[in-house]
Backbone as a ProteinNet text record, in pm:
[ID]
protein_1_A
[PRIMARY]
XXXXXXXXXXXXXXXXXXXXXXXXXXXXXXXXXXXXXXXXXXXXXXXXXXXXXXXXXXXXXXXXXXXXXXXXXXXXXXXXXXXXXXXXXXXXXXXXXXXXXXXXXXXXXXXXXXXXXXXXXXXXXXXXXXXXXXXXXXXXXXXXXXXXXXXXXXXXXXXXXXXXXXXXXXXXXXXXXXXXXXXXXXXXXXXXXXXXXXXXXXXXXXXXXXXXXXXXXXXXXXXXXXXXXXXXXXXXXXXXXXXXXXXXXXXXXXXXXXXXXXXXXXXXXX
[TERTIARY]
111.4	-10.3	87.3	71.4	131.7	119.6	231.1	212.2	93.2	-10.9	-107.7	2.1	-53.4	-50.3	-132.5	-88.6	-192.2	-150.6	-294.7	-313.3	-336.6	-255.7	-374.1	-442.4	-516	-552.2	-589.8	-511.4	-514.8	-615.9	-750.7	-823.6	-813	-766.1	-699.1	-820.4	-822.3	-922.8	-918.8	-786.4	-744.1	-690.5	-652.7	-604.5	-642.5	-653.6	-643.2	-519.5	-468.6	-310.3	-358.9	-255.9	-256.5	-103.2	-123.3	6.4	-12.8	91.1	84.3	224.2	253.6	331.9	295	425.8	433	411.2	437.5	431.6	548.2	650.6	766.3	772.9	625.8	637.8	701.8	783.8	814	752.8	746.1	657	690.9	560.5	570.7	516.9	438.7	359	283.4	284.9	143.4	112.1	0.9	-72.1	-163.2	-203.3	-244.7	-324.6	-477.3	-540.4	-640.7	-703.7	-801	-914	-936.1	-1067	-1184.2	-1196.5	-1298.5	-1456.5	-1560.2	-1689.6	-1710.6	-1663.1	-1677.5	-1555.2	-1574.5	-1457.8	-1473.1	-1574.7	-1572.1	-1508.6	-1562.5	-1491.6	-1376.6	-1321.3	-1183	-1049	-1144.8	-1072	-1074.6	-1166.6	-1153.4	-1076	-1059.4	-962.2	-826.3	-783.3	-667.2	-621.4	-717.6	-673.4	-682.4	-718.6	-697.4	-580.1	-554	-426.3	-304.3	-327.1	-223.4	-195.3	-275.8	-284.4	-228.6	-237.1	-204.8	-38.9	-19.9	129.8	203.3	130.3	226.2	207.6	140	131.4	57.1	-35.9	-71.1	-243.6	-281.7	-451.3	-501	-652.3	-692.8	-682.3	-741.8	-704.1	-573.8	-489.7	-363.1	-341.7	-460.2	-458.3	-538.4	-466.3	-537.2	-624.3	-586	-650.2	-630.1	-705.5	-745.7	-760.1	-670.4	-694.8	-677.3	-774.7	-750.9	-783	-728.3	-672	-721.5	-719.2	-744.1	-866.6	-919.8	-1041.1	-1173.4	-1128.6	-1243.9	-1261.8	-1174.8	-1181.8	-1286.6	-1373.7	-1495.5	-1574.7	-1551.5	-1662.5	-1591.6	-1508.9	-1422.2	-1462.2	-1561.6	-1632.7	-1523.3	-1389.6	-1300.6	-1261.3	-1230.3	-1160.4	-1223.6	-1137.6	-1218.2	-1180.7	-1104.8	-1077.7	-961.4	-946.7	-880.3	-841.2	-716.6	-642.6	-631.3	-608.5	-632.8	-492.3	-506.2	-426.2	-244.1	-295.6	-171.1	-104.3	-177.4	-89.2	-21	-114.7	-67.4	30.6	68.5	203	309.1	286.3	389.2	442.1	347.3	389.2	475.1	423.1	469.2	614.8	616.8	775.5	853.2	843	912.1	944.3	847.9	923.2	1050.1	1079.2	1238.2	1339.7	1281.9	1354.8	1327.7	1406.5	1391.6	1368.4	1314.3	1310.3	1414.6	1447.5	1309.1	1314.1	1193.6	1183.4	1058.6	1048.3	938.1	902.3	771.5	714.5	649	643.3	588.1	499.8	371.7	302.2	244.8	216.2	181.8	101	-71.5	-138.8	-229.6	-347	-404.1	-510.3	-536.8	-612.3	-590.7	-483.8	-444.2	-279.5	-238.2	-74.7	-85.3	12.2	45.3	176.3	207.3	380.1	307	392.2	371.8	496	537.7	649.2	643.8	749.6	762.6	888.6	874.8	1042.4	1091.2	1204.9	1303.6	1240.7	1141.7	1062.6	963.9	935.7	819.3	702	660.3	557.8	535.5	402.1	379.6	340.7	419.5	408.9	343	303.5	244.1	228.7	128.7	104.4	-0.6	11.2	-59.9	-93.7	-235.9	-287.7	-326.2	-344.5	-384.8	-530.7	-638.3	-731.4	-866.9	-833.2	-885.2	-878.3	-762.7	-748.6	-684.4	-666.7	-616.6	-467.2	-396.3	-266.1	-172.7	-81	19.5	-14.9	-115.4	-131.4	-146.5	-186.9	-169.7	-277.7	-390.6	-487.7	-437.4	-352.1	-313.2	-205.8	-147.9	-62.1	-105.8	-223.4	-307.2	-415.3	-432.7	-507.4	-400.5	-273.7	-148.5	-111.6	-117.4	-64	-188.8	-323.7	-420.9	-419.2	-401.6	-354.6	-247.3	-139.9	-50.9	-73.8	-186.7	-194.2	-95.1	-90.9	-13.9	-43.9	-51.9	-28.6	-7	-64.3	27.9	151.2	136.5	255.2	406.3	340.4	450.6	517.1	424.8	503.6	634.3	678.1	821	886	885.8	1003.6	1009.9	864.9	843.7	941.7	912.3	1001	1113.7	1183.2	1324.6	1408.3	1321.4	1360.2	1357.4	1283.4	1308.1	1400.9	1411.3	1519	1525.4	1421.5	1371.9	1308.9	1358.8	1254.9	1163.2	1070.2	904.3	824.1	807.2	714.7	560.6	528.1	353.1	305.1	215	185.6	49.8	-40.8	-174.7	-150.5	-244.3	-242.5	-372.5	-440.7	-594.8	-529.6	-570.9	-579.5	-659.5	-762.9	-830.1	-768.3	-752.6	-673.7	-505.5	-446.7	-315.6	-344.3	-451.9	-450.9	-507.6	-580.9	-609.9	-462.8	-361.5	-249.8	-146.6	-145.5	-58.4	-131	-283.8	-300.3	-265.7	-231.6	-215.1	-15.6	24.7	191.6	207.6	90.9	123.1	118	1.8	-21.4	105.1	137.6	264.8	402.2	369	505.7	584.8	558	621.8	649.7	727.5	769.6	702.5	627.8	551.5	667.4	778.8	854.6	894.4	894.4	940.3	818.9	697	573.1	552.1	615.8	574.1	674.9	797.4	891.2	814.2	775.9	706	595.5	497.5	425.1	503.4	582.3	629.2	724.1	758	841	694.2	545.1	443.2	412.8	383.8	357.5	451.8	594	690.8	655.9	639.9	627.6	485.9	367.1	266.1	299.3	355.2	369.9	435.6	589.1	659.9	590.6	499.4	414.1	335.4	332.5	247.1	263.9	396.2	475.9	599.1	685	789	866.7	984.7	1046.1	1155.4	1154.5	1284.8	1306.4	1416.8	1514.7	1534.7	1498.6	1540.3	1390.4	1383.9	1311.1	1247.9	1156.8	1098.3	986.1	958.9	839	797.8	662.4	569.6	456.8	386	279.1	250.7	151.3	169.7	221.4	221.3	290.9	452.3	489.6	662.1	700	622.9	624.6	671.5	572.6	531.2	619.3	649.8	716.8	812.4	957.8	1063.1	1126.3	1080.9	1123.2	1066.8	956.9	923.1	1028.6	1070.4	1172.2	1289.4	1371.3	1455.7	1454.6	1316.6	1300.9	1296.7	1213.5	1217.8	1361.7	1446.1	1588.1	1657.8	1671	1683.9	1624.4	1508	1452.2	1493.9	1502.2	1515.4	1678.8	1727	1880.2	1933.9	1901.5	1957.9	1857.5	1891.3	1832.5	1661.1	1651.9	1493.9	1487.7	1454.7	1439.3	1333.8	1365.2	1228.6	1198.9	1125.5	1128.8	1089.5	1105.2	1017.8	889.4	852.4	685.1	635	664.8	633.8	493.6	417.2	265.4	214.6	259.1	152	219.6	275.9	378.3	224.6	85.7	18.2	-75.6	-67.2	-132.4	-33.7	103.5	224.7	186.7	176.3	142.1	45.2	-56	-193.2	-147.4	-113.2	-77.7	16.8	97.1	184.4	131.3	20.7	-53	-106.8	-187	-259.4	-179.3	-44.9	-1.7	64.4	96.6	147.1	43	-72.2	-218.9	-243.7	-223.2	-298.6	-404.1	-528.8	-661.1	-703.2	-829.1	-904	-957.2	-949.4	-993.2	-1012.8	-1064.9	-1143.6	-1029.6	-1081.6	-962.7	-908.1	-814.7	-741.4	-790.9	-825.8	-865.9	-744.9	-820.1	-720.6	-627.1	-520.1	-410	-323.1	-363.2	-275.7	-183.8	-55.5	90.1	64.6	124.9	142.6	178.6
-121.7	-10.9	146.3	210.9	355.3	405.6	511.7	608.1	715	777.6	901.2	1003.6	1058.3	1223.9	1316.8	1452.1	1525.6	1647.6	1714.4	1832.5	1942.3	2066.1	2190.5	2321.1	2366.8	2476.2	2599.4	2706.9	2844.7	2953.5	2951.8	3018.9	3169	3257.9	3428.7	3477.8	3594.8	3703.4	3736.5	3713.4	3719.8	3579.7	3483.4	3357.4	3282	3162.2	3000.7	2922.1	2924.7	2840	2657.6	2620.3	2479.5	2393.4	2323.8	2242.6	2090.2	2020.2	1872.7	1866	1753	1693.8	1560.9	1464.2	1344.1	1279.9	1149.4	1095.1	1167.3	1190.7	1259.4	1398.9	1479.1	1607.5	1679.9	1615.6	1706.9	1753	1864.8	1974.8	1888.4	1813.6	1776.2	1875.8	1939.2	2021.7	2128.8	2281.8	2371.3	2410.5	2485.6	2525.3	2689.3	2790	2897.9	2954.8	2971.1	3007.7	3163	3198.6	3282.3	3238.2	3328.8	3307.5	3325.9	3459	3531.9	3500.1	3506.1	3484	3357.6	3268.7	3097.1	3047.1	3049.6	2993.9	2835.5	2751.3	2630.3	2607.9	2630.5	2618.5	2635.3	2746.6	2810.8	2713.5	2606	2517	2390.1	2341.7	2246	2266.7	2390.3	2422	2415.3	2477.2	2451.8	2308.8	2201.4	2100.9	1990.2	2039.6	1955.4	1984.7	2136.4	2153.6	2082.5	2105.6	2064	1899.4	1840.6	1664.8	1679.4	1742	1714.6	1760.6	1861.1	1910.9	1809.9	1728.1	1639.7	1518.6	1476.2	1373.9	1263.3	1293.4	1183.2	1167.9	1095.5	1080	1079.7	1127	1172.1	1067.8	917.8	856.6	827.7	909.4	890.4	979.5	1103.1	1191.7	1142.4	1150.6	1111.8	1204.7	1309.2	1400.1	1571.7	1654.6	1787	1862.3	1956.4	2053.2	2180.4	2294.1	2433.6	2544	2634	2750.2	2868.1	3003.8	3108.8	3172.8	3332.6	3350.6	3278.1	3186.7	3082.8	2957.3	2932.2	2788.8	2693.2	2761	2690.5	2688.5	2728.6	2749	2673.6	2576.9	2476.3	2305.8	2246.6	2121	2000.6	2047.3	1910.7	1918.9	1988	1944.6	1951.8	1798.9	1747.4	1844.5	1907.3	2012.9	2167.6	2246.2	2351.3	2409.5	2504.3	2577.3	2702	2792.3	2949.9	2969.8	3117.4	3146.8	3163	3232	3269.8	3115.1	3014.5	2884.4	2831.5	2866.2	2786.2	2872	2982.9	3047.5	2999.8	3055.3	2982	2854.1	2752.2	2604.7	2643.2	2666	2664.7	2711.9	2852.1	2910.1	2843.1	2766.6	2666.1	2581.7	2529.2	2397.3	2445.3	2593	2606.5	2697.5	2761.9	2819.8	2796.6	2767.5	2741.9	2862.2	2853.9	2962.1	2990.4	3089.2	3178.9	3305.2	3306.8	3365.9	3501.3	3618	3669	3640.3	3605	3588.8	3696.9	3771.2	3877	3851.8	3816.2	3786.4	3920.5	3926.3	4036.7	3988.1	4011.2	3955.1	4027.8	4033.4	4098.5	4196.7	4152.1	4249.8	4249	4144.5	4180.8	4150.1	4183.9	4166.6	4127.1	4009.2	3950.4	3984.9	3959.2	3952.7	3868	3733	3644.8	3606	3600.5	3585	3416.4	3369.5	3212.5	3218.9	3167.2	3109.4	2990.9	2942.3	2881.2	2726.9	2723.3	2554.2	2565.4	2688.9	2676.3	2728.1	2746.4	2814.4	2970.4	2980.6	3136.4	3205.8	3310.7	3372.3	3505.6	3550.6	3718.5	3729.4	3785.7	3811.2	3962.6	3988.6	4154.1	4113.7	4149.7	4151.5	4298.9	4330.7	4459.6	4429.8	4419.5	4410.9	4530.5	4614.9	4733.5	4844.1	4808.1	4931.7	4828.1	4876.2	4773.5	4894.6	4972.5	4996.4	4908.4	4889	4777.1	4634	4648	4505.1	4511.5	4404.7	4416.4	4498.3	4516.5	4600.5	4762.3	4799.5	4912.8	4939.6	4851.7	4849.2	4822.9	4767.6	4776.7	4912.2	4993.2	5103.5	5204.8	5188.4	5287.6	5285	5173.9	5108.2	5194	5187.8	5225.3	5369.1	5475.9	5594.7	5652.2	5528	5583.9	5545.9	5443.3	5442.4	5318.9	5225.2	5115.5	4983.9	4899.2	4759	4715.5	4659.7	4604.8	4545	4437.2	4394.6	4452.7	4590.1	4664.6	4762.4	4780	4842.9	4856.4	4696.7	4680.3	4748.9	4704.4	4784.2	4938.3	4965.5	5140.8	5177.6	5120.6	5181.5	5164.3	5048.6	5091.9	5220.1	5253.3	5376.2	5535.3	5505.4	5612.3	5658.5	5806.6	5898.9	5984.8	6009.4	6101.8	6026.7	6053.1	5982.3	6073.5	6000.3	6063.5	6002.3	6087.1	6002.5	6035.5	5899.8	5921.3	5936.3	6066.4	6053.1	6021.6	5948.5	5958	5774.2	5761.3	5635	5508.3	5608.6	5534.7	5513.7	5431.6	5353.5	5521.5	5515.2	5599.6	5720.3	5813.9	5920.1	5925.8	5807.2	5806.2	5822.8	5749.3	5752.5	5925	5973.2	6117.5	6210.2	6153.5	6248.2	6213.2	6083.5	6053.4	6171.9	6166.8	6234.7	6410.8	6420.1	6534.4	6592.7	6475.3	6491	6471.7	6383.2	6374.2	6536	6583.4	6737.1	6803.9	6772.7	6912.6	6840.1	6770.3	6718.8	6622.9	6509.2	6379.9	6282.1	6186.5	6107.2	5989.9	5931	5810.6	5697.1	5686.2	5589.1	5665.8	5786.1	5789.2	5801.4	5816.5	5759.8	5617.9	5568.5	5377.1	5341.9	5370.3	5341.3	5377.3	5513.1	5550.6	5476.2	5404.8	5336.6	5170.6	5133	5003.9	5079.6	5182.2	5209.4	5257.4	5298.3	5315.5	5170.3	5045.5	4941.3	4846.2	4893.6	4853	4916.5	5067.4	5129.1	5069.8	5068.7	5033.7	4915.2	4784.6	4672.4	4686.3	4740.9	4753.5	4815.9	4892.1	4977	4876	4775.3	4676.6	4583.7	4544	4502	4498.5	4454.5	4420.4	4306.6	4324.3	4243.1	4160.3	4036.4	3962.9	3848	3794.6	3678.4	3685.6	3579.4	3585	3621.5	3687	3736.7	3668.4	3623.2	3538.4	3619.5	3601.7	3735.2	3625.6	3631.9	3520.4	3636.2	3570.2	3611	3625.8	3678.9	3712.8	3851.6	3953.2	4071.1	4032	3973.7	3931.3	3862.7	3751.8	3703	3721.2	3860.3	3940.9	4049.2	4106.5	4283.6	4253.5	4207.8	4178.5	4347.4	4456.3	4564.6	4558.2	4505.2	4494.9	4430.2	4341.8	4245.2	4339.3	4412.8	4488.8	4621.4	4680.4	4786.8	4713.2	4602.3	4557.3	4523.4	4450	4432.2	4555	4660.6	4771.6	4870.6	4876.5	4903.4	4824.9	4719.7	4624.6	4598.5	4605.6	4629.6	4489.2	4380.9	4257.1	4173.1	4068.2	3959.4	3919.2	3943.1	3881.2	3765.2	3649.9	3541.2	3526.2	3440.3	3467.8	3303	3221.7	3079.8	3066.7	2932.7	2899.9	2863	2917.9	2932.1	3006.9	3150.9	3220	3271.6	3240.1	3251.8	3181	3053.5	2900.7	2846.4	2951.9	2935.8	2870.7	2903.5	2880.6	2768.3	2764.6	2593.1	2490.6	2512.1	2418.1	2395.5	2453.3	2493	2392.8	2412.3	2337.8	2210.3	2164.1	2045.6	1947.5	2036.8	1972.5	1932.6	2028.2	1975.6	1866.9	1845.4	1742.2	1609.8	1639.3	1495.4	1460.8	1569.5	1546	1463.7	1533.1	1475.7	1347.9	1304.3	1186.1	1158	1248.6	1211.8	1359	1393.1	1518.2	1516.9	1652	1682.5	1866.2	1897.4	2004	2113	2244.1	2365.6	2368.7	2421.6	2464.7	2555.5	2628.6	2735.1	2836.3	2984.5	3083	3139.1	3143.8	3126.6	3032.8	2906.6	2762.8	2795.6	2736.4	2743.1	2664.8	2680.6	2602.6	2475.8
-28.5	-0.3	-10.8	-85.1	-85.4	24.6	66.1	170.3	95.1	221.9	158.4	137.3	59.2	52.1	158.2	171.9	216.6	181.3	139.7	87	179.5	135	223.1	128.2	145.5	72.1	136.5	76.5	172.7	73.5	136.9	47.4	84.5	-6.7	-1.4	-59	-0.4	-46.5	-233.7	-296.6	-400.5	-472.2	-414.6	-507.1	-385.9	-453.5	-388.8	-367.7	-273	-310.1	-239.8	-317.2	-255.2	-244.9	-181.6	-176.2	-93.7	-163.2	-140.6	-89.1	15.4	85.5	81.7	113.6	116.4	264.9	273.3	429	500.8	426.9	479.5	505.6	477.2	477.7	385.8	263.8	168.5	74.4	60.7	-79.2	-224.1	-255.2	-385.3	-541.7	-473.6	-591.3	-491.7	-578.5	-536.8	-676.2	-628.4	-716.1	-656.1	-770.5	-727.3	-820.7	-815.4	-891.1	-861.6	-917.9	-845.5	-793	-664.8	-584.9	-629.5	-661	-740.5	-646.9	-706	-616	-566.3	-593.7	-593.1	-500.9	-405.7	-320.4	-340.8	-322.9	-352.3	-469.4	-555.4	-725.9	-738.6	-662.8	-663.9	-601.2	-473.5	-406	-501.4	-574	-673.6	-771	-832.9	-947.2	-882.5	-767.2	-715.8	-689	-624.2	-605.7	-733.5	-817.7	-966.1	-1010.1	-993.1	-1067.4	-983.5	-873	-776.7	-812.5	-806.5	-856.6	-959.8	-1086.9	-1188.8	-1215.8	-1148.9	-1154.8	-1056.6	-980.1	-890.5	-918.1	-1056.6	-1103.6	-1027.6	-919.1	-844.8	-862.4	-811.2	-796.8	-690.2	-690.4	-595	-461.9	-507.1	-375.7	-347.6	-363	-282.6	-151.2	-189.1	-87.6	45.8	147.7	286.4	347	371.6	422.6	351.4	314.1	283.7	389.1	445	539.9	487.4	541.7	459.7	567.7	525.2	582.7	515.1	538.6	501.2	520.4	474.8	532.1	478	353.8	293.8	386.7	447.1	520.4	537.4	593.2	641.2	529.3	401.7	264.5	194.9	201.3	130.6	173.2	77.8	58	109.3	-2.6	16.4	156.7	243.1	336.3	447.7	511.5	630.8	776.7	746.8	903	864.8	914.7	916	1018.2	979.6	1075.5	1062.9	1149.8	1146	1015	1010.5	923.1	978.2	1113.3	1206	1201.1	1260.9	1274.7	1135.2	1017.5	890	872.1	867.9	807.3	907.5	1041	1115.9	1091.7	1073.1	1063.9	925.9	821.2	714.4	658.7	756.1	749.3	850.9	964.7	1008	936.1	824.2	718.9	662.7	682.9	583.3	698.7	802.6	895	1022.9	1093.6	1233	1336.4	1429.7	1543.7	1635.4	1696.8	1671.5	1585.6	1491.7	1399.2	1376.5	1333.2	1274	1153.9	1130.8	976.3	959.6	867.4	789.1	667.3	674.1	539.2	502	371.1	317.8	196.9	238.1	128.9	56.1	-16.4	-83.9	-18.7	123.5	218.2	340.8	392.7	516.5	535.4	636.7	639.6	799.8	848.1	948.2	1005.1	1137.3	1193.3	1294.1	1283.1	1369.5	1412.4	1559.4	1635.8	1711.8	1661.2	1697.7	1805.5	1876.7	1959.1	1905.7	2007.9	1939.4	1930.6	2006.3	2003.8	1932.9	1822.8	1723.1	1803.5	1911.2	1979	1917.9	1881.8	1867.2	1982.1	2018.3	2132.8	2103.4	1980.3	1950.5	1823.1	1810.6	1655.2	1608.7	1512.8	1477.9	1330.1	1318.5	1189.8	1144.7	1023	983.3	894.4	972.3	877.6	887.5	924.1	961.6	804.2	780.5	631.3	505.2	405.9	266.8	311.2	375.8	351.8	411.1	358.6	379	319.5	212.8	137.7	14	-54.3	-205.8	-247.6	-219	-209.1	-274.1	-186.7	-125.2	-291.1	-329.5	-430.8	-552.4	-568.1	-666.1	-667.1	-562.4	-577.3	-660.9	-579.7	-637.6	-780.8	-833.8	-971.5	-1066.1	-996.6	-1076.7	-1105.5	-980.2	-1001.8	-1093.4	-1101.3	-1166.8	-1316	-1364.6	-1478.5	-1542.5	-1453.7	-1529.8	-1450.3	-1519.4	-1464.4	-1357.4	-1239.4	-1135.3	-1145.9	-1274.5	-1277.7	-1373.2	-1374.4	-1446.4	-1306.1	-1218.8	-1096.1	-1042.6	-1010	-994.5	-1065.2	-1195.9	-1296	-1313.2	-1317.1	-1285.8	-1149.1	-1049.2	-911.5	-922.3	-987.3	-1036.6	-1094.4	-1131.4	-1182.1	-1122.5	-992.4	-886.4	-858.8	-856.2	-849.4	-698.8	-708.6	-571.6	-420.9	-318.5	-244.8	-187.7	-193.2	-140.2	-18.9	37.6	164	152.9	149.1	168.3	305.9	337.7	448.7	487	427.7	444.1	500.5	599.2	635.1	550.3	527.1	438.5	317.1	234.9	114.3	24.3	50.2	-21	-39.8	146.2	113.5	46.2	36.8	2.4	-155.4	-213.7	-324.5	-402.9	-324.4	-357.9	-333.9	-209.4	-206.2	-312.3	-394.9	-500.8	-625	-634.8	-741.5	-726.2	-618.4	-576.2	-653.2	-601.3	-615.3	-790.5	-841.4	-944.7	-1075.9	-967.1	-1073.3	-1013.1	-907.6	-850	-979.2	-1064.3	-1140.2	-1078.3	-992	-936.1	-1065.7	-1060.6	-1150.1	-1085.7	-1200.9	-1121.2	-1114.8	-1171.9	-1110.5	-921.5	-891.3	-755.9	-686	-735.5	-650.4	-655.7	-745.9	-734.5	-617.6	-590	-516	-377.4	-352.4	-262.9	-191.3	-302.7	-278.3	-200.1	-234.1	-178	-35	17.2	102.6	198.7	164.4	245.7	291.5	224.3	242.8	353.9	325.1	424.8	585.3	574.6	694.8	761.5	730.8	774.4	819.5	771.8	795.9	953.1	949.3	1033.9	1160.8	1157.7	1273.9	1349.6	1285.4	1375.3	1460.1	1474.2	1566	1581	1690.3	1678.2	1595.7	1597.8	1469.3	1549.9	1583.8	1644.3	1550.5	1585.3	1537	1400.1	1336	1179.2	1150	1003	953.7	825.2	834.4	702.2	630	534.8	421.6	346.9	361.3	286.5	208.4	144.5	73.5	-44.2	-142.9	-254	-326.1	-218	-257.4	-235	-134.6	-106.9	-252.9	-318.2	-419.9	-558.5	-553	-683.1	-690	-579.3	-553.4	-472.8	-506.5	-475.6	-425.9	-459.9	-391.4	-239.6	-233.6	-55.1	25.9	-34	63	70.9	-50.6	-45.4	45.6	56	147.8	292.6	301.9	457.7	518.2	419.9	469.8	516.6	415.6	488.7	596.7	582.4	724.3	841.1	874.9	939.1	990.1	898.2	925.7	910	864.2	840.5	720	694.8	617.3	651.2	512	527.3	424.8	500.1	401.2	377.6	246.2	165	118.6	163.1	138.3	6.4	-42.8	-137.7	-170.6	-266.4	-280.6	-168.2	-135.9	-45.5	-15	-163.2	-158.1	-124.9	-131.3	-76.5	45.5	123.3	263.2	364.4	360.8	445.3	366	250.7	223.5	247.6	278.9	308	431.6	533.3	680.5	701.8	642.8	671.5	601.3	499	467.3	559.4	608.1	697.4	842.4	882	1018.1	975.3	836.7	819.1	850.5	763	795.9	910.7	1001.4	1119.9	1212.7	1171.9	1260.1	1201.8	1081	1006.4	1014.2	1040.4	1040	1047.4	1021	1035.5	1169	1240.9	1352.9	1344.2	1473.1	1484.7	1460.1	1430.1	1397.2	1524.3	1559.7	1670.2	1703.3	1802.2	1867.9	1807.9	1797.2	1764.5	1891.1	1864.5	1987.5	2022.9	1991.2	1994.6	1913.4	1995.2	1927.2	1778.5	1689.7	1601.7	1591.8
[MASK]
++++++++++++++++++++++++++++++++++++++++++++++++++++++++++++++++++++++++++++++++++++++++++++++++++++++++++++++++++++++++++++++++++++++++++++++++++++++++++++++++++++++++++++++++++++++++++++++++++++++++++++++++++++++++++++++++++++++++++++++++++++++++++++++++++++++++++++++

């Protein structure tokens, strides 16, 4: 009898990520699809793509667990874990504690402190405003009239350091329009947007130990990592598949448990 595989599905506001690990916890494959308005459908698509990439059959998967904002709306999943637990666990697959996990997603940002034994000891989440998230960068790209995928290249051409003072994404958009009218270069404003993300994230919580950066913003906007490194004054580690870290973490949780169980209460260590 073949050893079972374990899948994790991280349903985010923008994208649904999936990861597959084997009986030893080794990562076999990942997949990312747009979430859209159909959470269950997105999870099905992500899982199907995951199996295709791994060359695995559905009956090889011993358990499927979920995480993310839509974790309770995924019929495929037999159990779930919180985002905090999943991201901490996923980061610990690559870097031993103590460490700080900085996760920057489409709608929220998280800072998770983990001790030397791998226990989550503190966390902060930014849920009240899109500042410091992927949505903020989407809004800035819209104001600068460039596709979001071109924002990193545009920011590389920056020459002037500009500080965006507004905290709210809506007010910052208005501020950017005012700066454009003053003749400020789009490249300088693009870099300013990245600096604003880093500033808002680091205002949330202290940073201790090794620093691991994860999330879709980290995966697609390398300047954020560069500016984090500069602000913190030491290396920021970006693990393999940073966007799929939550899915990896919940897949590993399923593998360690060996069978579905109820969701861990918020605040339980990973």
